[in-house]
N, C-alpha and C positions, 0 to 999 in steps of 0.2 A: 722175512719181509712181512709188514703188516697187511692185513686185508683192507681192500678199498672200502670206503664208506665214511662214517663219521670220524672226525679227527679226535683221537684220544688226547685229552688235555692233561698237562702236568700242573696246571694252575689249581691250587687247592680249592675245594668247593666253596669255602668261605675265606677267601683272602681277606685279611684284616681290612676293615673299611678305610683306615687311614692310608692304605696303599692302593686305593682305587685307580689313581692315574697310571699305575703300572700294568693294569689288566690288558689293555689293548696291545701293548708291546709283547707281553707274555704270550697272548693268544697268537700273535703273528709268528713268534718264534716257534710255537707248537705246530702251527700249520706248515711252516717250512720244514721242520724236522720230520713231520709225518709224510710230507710229499717226497722228501728225499729218500724215504724208505721204498717208495713206489716208482719214482721216476727212473727211466732207463735212457731217455734221449740225452745225449751229452751236453748239448747247448742248454737245455733246461736245467740240468744239474749244475752247470757252471753259473747260470743266472741265479739259481736258488742259493748256491754257496756264497756268492757276492752279497745277496740280500740278507742272508743269515748273519754274516759278519757285521753288516751295518746295524742290524736290529739288536744283536747281542751286545755290540759296542755301546749303543745308546743305553741299554738296560744296565750294563755294568757301570758305566760312567755315572749314572744317576744314583745307583746304590752306593758307590764309593764316595760321592760328593755330599750326599744328603742323608742317606739312611744309616750307614754304619757309624758316622760320627754321633748319631743320636742314641746309640746303644749305651746301656748303663756302664759298660766297660769297653770302650772302643779298642783297647789293647788286649782284650781277652785272648786266650789261646785259640779259641774257636775262630775268632775273626782274623787272627794272625794266620791260621791255617787257610782260611778262605782267601786271604790276600795272596798267599803262595799259589793256590789253585788258580786264582784269577790271572796272575802273571803267566802261568803255564798256558792257560787258555789263550791269552792275548798273543803269546809267542807263536802259537800254531795258527791263530786267525790271521796274523800278519802274512803267513805263507799264502793263504787264500787271497788276501787282499792284493798282494804283489802279483799273483798269477792272473787275477781278473781285472785289475785296474788298467784302463786304457786299452782293453782287449775286447774285441767282439766275442760274445759268449760262444759263438760257433767255432772260434779258434783256440779257446782255452786249452782244450785237450790235445791240440796238435803236437805240442812239445811235452813229453813225459806225462802222458795221460794217467798212468798208474800212480805216479807221484802225487798228482793233484787229487786223485780219488782217495789215496791213503790219507792225505792231509785233511780232506773233507770228512772222511769217516772219523778221524781223530777229533776234529772240532765238534762234530755231533756228539760223540761219546763224552767228551769233557763237559759240554754244555749240559747234557742230561744229568751228569753227576753233580755239577756245581749248583744247579737249580734246586736239587733235593736238599743240599746242605744249607743253601741260602734261605729256603722257605722256613726251615726250623728257626733260623735267627730272626726272620721277620716277625715271627710270633713273639719272640723275646723283646724285640724293639717296641712292638705295639704295647707290651705290658709296662713300658717305662713312660708312656705318654699319660700324664697324671690327670689331665682335665680335657674337657671338650674344646676349650680354647687352644690348648697346646696341640691337640690332634688336628684341628682345623688348620692351624698355621703350618703344621708338618705336612699335611696333605697338599696345601698350596705350594709349599717349597718343592715337593716332589713333582707336581704338575709343571712348575716353572723349569725345574732342572731337566726333565725329560724332553721338553720342547726345545731346549738349547743343548742337549747332550751331544757328545762327540760321536760321529759315525765312523771313526777310525779306532782300531784296536788299542793303540797307545795314545790316549787323549792328551791334548795340550792342557796345561795347567791354568790357563787364563781364559776368560770368556772370549776375548778377541782371538786368541789362538784357536779355540774350538770353532769359532765362526769362520775363520779363514780356512781351516782344514775342511770343514763341512762344505764350504763353497767349492773347494777343489773336488770333493766327492760328487757334489751335485753337477758340476760342469762335466765331469767324467761320465756321469749317468746321462746327461743331456747329449753328449757326443754319441754314446751308445744308442740312445733313442733315435738319432738320425741314421746311424749305420744299421741298426736293427730295430725298425719301427715296432715290430711285434716281439715283445720279450716273452720267451717261453715260460718263465715262471710267474708272469704277471697275475694270472688267475689265482695263484696261491697267495702271493705277497700282498695283493691289493684287495683281498676279500674283506 
């Protein structure tokens, strides 16, 4: 278990400038992962798990739709391996989503508490592993951006994509589909806000 204090960041010290719209999401993911190492109260852990899935879903959806297609070889062995890792991650994130959706965080652990904790631990493990691999590929994508005009357009595309990214592990393939799915997630969150006005993980996720 990590010591309390400053959040250890997995974000590279100098994330390529072209990827600046991703920084806030990456830092949010880091905060949640760090807090999960410390949190013991079950409702907080359930709330953090739900938010981790939403945040990582947005991040992966953005990379998949905008970043990896810009690679010099989108079908490279490395990106194919990442695609497999991404699907494995999404499969286990779905478990967390199903356990937390439409459920008060205080009740998530009532049924099969250990099963939820095992899935949450596996999500955190896989996220840490895939981020390391993805960071290496981000540097290679940055190297393919040949001019300032191309880099500016690319950064703008990332900013637009992450604003409209899917908050579900398995994203819809159309903008309308993502918007509808995200509306469902937000309505569910609003329902939770009524039933649980004080979210145990809010201090971490809204920092």
